[in-house]
Every structure is written in C-alpha cells, then in structure tokens.
N, C-alpha and C positions, 0 to 999 in steps of 0.2 A: 504494500500500500504506500503510495507516494503522497506526501502532504507538503510538497514544495510551496504551494501557494500560502499555506499557513506560516511556514518558515519565513517567507518573503514579507508577509504582513508583520510578523513579530520583529523582523529586522528593521523594517521602516520605523516602527514605533521605538525600538531601542535607539536608533539613530536620532530620532526626534528628541527623545528624553535626554540623551547624553549631550546634545547640542545646547541644552538649557542648563547644564550643570555648571555652576560658577565655582571658581577656585576657592572662594570663601566657604563653600559647603562641603569640601572634601574631608573635613575632620569630623563631621557629624555622625550621629548614630544611624543605623539602618535596621530594617526588620530582621536581618541576619545577625544574631548576636556575636558571631565570630568576625564580622567585618565592620570597619567604619566605612564611610562613603568612598574614600580613596581606595581601600583594599577591594571593595565591591566593584568599583569601576575598573580597576586593573584586572580583576578576575573575569569580568564580563568581556573586556577587550581580548584578553589572552585566550579564553576558551570558546567564546561565541564569535569572535572575529577571526583571529589567526587560526586557532585550533579547529574551528568549523571547516575552514577551507582545506586545511591540511588533512583532516579526516576524510573529506570527500575525495581527495586526491591520493589517499593512502600513503601520505608522507608523514614522517615522524615529527613530533614537536621538538623545537629547539630546547636544549638543556635548561636555558635560563627563562623559559616562557613564564613560569609561575612566579618568578622573582622580579620581573621588570616593573618599573614604575612608568607606565605609559602616560599617566596624568602629569608627569613632570614637563612634558612638552606642551606648550600653550595650544598647539593644534591637535591635541589628542582626540578630541571629539570628531573633528573633520576627518582625521586619519582613520578612526574607527568606522565612520560611516562609509568611507571608501573601501575599507577592508570588508565590511559587511556585504557590500555590493559584490565583491569577488567571491565571498563565501556562498552567497545565495546563488550566484552564477555557477559555482562548482557543483552545488546540489541540484541544479537544473539538468545536469547531464544524467540521463537514465542509468548509465553505468555506475554512478555513485550509489544507487539504491540496490545494487546487485552484490551478491557474495558477502564477504565479511570485512569488517574494519576493526583492526586491533582485537582480533579474536571474538568479535561480536557481530551478529547479523547486521548488515548495513542499515536496515530499517530501525533496529534497536538503537544503533548509534545516532541516527537522525532523530529519534524520539528523545534521547538523552540530551542532545544538543538543543533541540527545540524547547524542551522544558527548562534548560539552563538559560537560554535566551529570553524566554517569556517570563519565567519566575524572577530571575535576577534583573530583567528589565523593569518588571513591576517593583521589585525591591528598590532599585535606584530611583524610580519615579517617586515612590513614597518617601524615600529618604531626603529628597530634594524638593518636596512640596508640590509635586506634579501629579496630574492624573495619568493613568495608563489606559490607553484606548486601542483595542484591536477589534477586528470584525467578529461578528457572532460566530462564524464558522471557525475562526482561529481559537476563540475561547472554548468552543465545544470540543475541538480537537485536543486542546490542552487538558481540559477536564477528563476526557476519555483516557489520555495517556497517563495523567497523574493517577487516576483510579487503577489503571493497569499496573503501574510500576511503584505505587506508593509503599507497599510493604517492603519490597526489595530495597528501596531508597532509605526507608527507616532502619532496616537491618544494617546498612552501611553508614548510618548517621548522616545521610544527605538530606533527609526530611525529619522534621520533628513530629511529635504526636499531632493528630488532626485537631483543629480548632473548631468548636461548635459554631454553626451559623444557623440563622432562622430558616424555616421552610420557605421555599420560594426564592432563595438567594440565587443570583445569576451565576452562569457557568464560570466566569473568570474568578469571582470571589470564592466560589465553592472550590475551584482548583487550588487557589491560594491557600484556603483553609485546610484542605486535605493534605497539602504539602507541609503543614505545620506552621504556617504563618497566620498572623491575625489580619484578616482582610480590611480591618478598620484601624490599623496601626497608624499612629500620627506622631511619631517621634517622642 
C-alpha cells in the first residue's frame, strides 16, 4: 500500500511549521519530554528530511546525523524544506515501496517515517504556538498507522501510554493521543 500523497501532505505542513520557528523559541519545552525545541527540530531534520531520502534510496545514514545541530544555520528551515522536497520525490519512485529497507519491509519503513514526520511535526507546531493542519485523508492514515504500530512503539519506548480523549475526537488528535501525547498540550 503506497501512501505517498499523505507523506507529501505531512511534508508540506512540516515545512510550513519549521519556517515559522524563531531562534528565540529553540530552548522551549515540547510535548516530547526528552526534547527541547532545538533537539526536536534537529531530530525532525535528521530523520524526516535527510534520513527519509536516504531510506528510500537504500543508502546509509551518515555517522554524525543524530548529533548535528542543523538549527545553528540561520537557513535551516529553508534547507529542511528543500530536503523534504527531495525526500518526498524519492518516495514517489514505486521502487522505494518494494522489498526491504534496513531489514524492514519498505512499507513499514515508510509508515515509521510518516509517523515521525507527522507526530514530530505536530510536536514542533505545538511547541512553537502553531496549529498543525493536514488533510483529512492524511490524519486518517496517521490514525490507522498509529493504531497498527502503537504497541510495538510503546515496547521500544517510542510512544508513551495513550492519553484519554473524549468520544468524537478527530483523527489527528486521536492519533496524537494514542501515541502518548496530550493533544491539548500548551507548553
């Protein structure tokens, strides 16, 4: 199953969110207790920008990918948006969805990257006082994938325990809550 359109939608939103992140907000808290805003932004750039393209192309991550401070460059948000374009283009190739990526089915790798992009994009939006907006189809795909992978991610400490939300909560907020985030987080 190819969900390239939803990846592209989340990438557009992540680019929009990062473009509005000011240098003065990089030390603030985020919905991810292990990350301040700078660490979250760097994680997002590393794994959903550079890493997402490399995974589609079956190329290894550079050794220093996890330790780079991308936000030290004043043009980091523009560079991330350009990198996202390359990453989305790489996943547009049907061959990216075939076989395995790093010993994982390609579709599973795409799901992991899409969840990283969407959930951490949401985290960064909330951390910087922004709304996070994606198409209904993107939110529905995110919810389906979070439901499918939630327990595995909890087992690996990637997701926290689910947060209770009222009946009738939208797909995006429900996905956020099932991933262990408070969809109403406000710093």
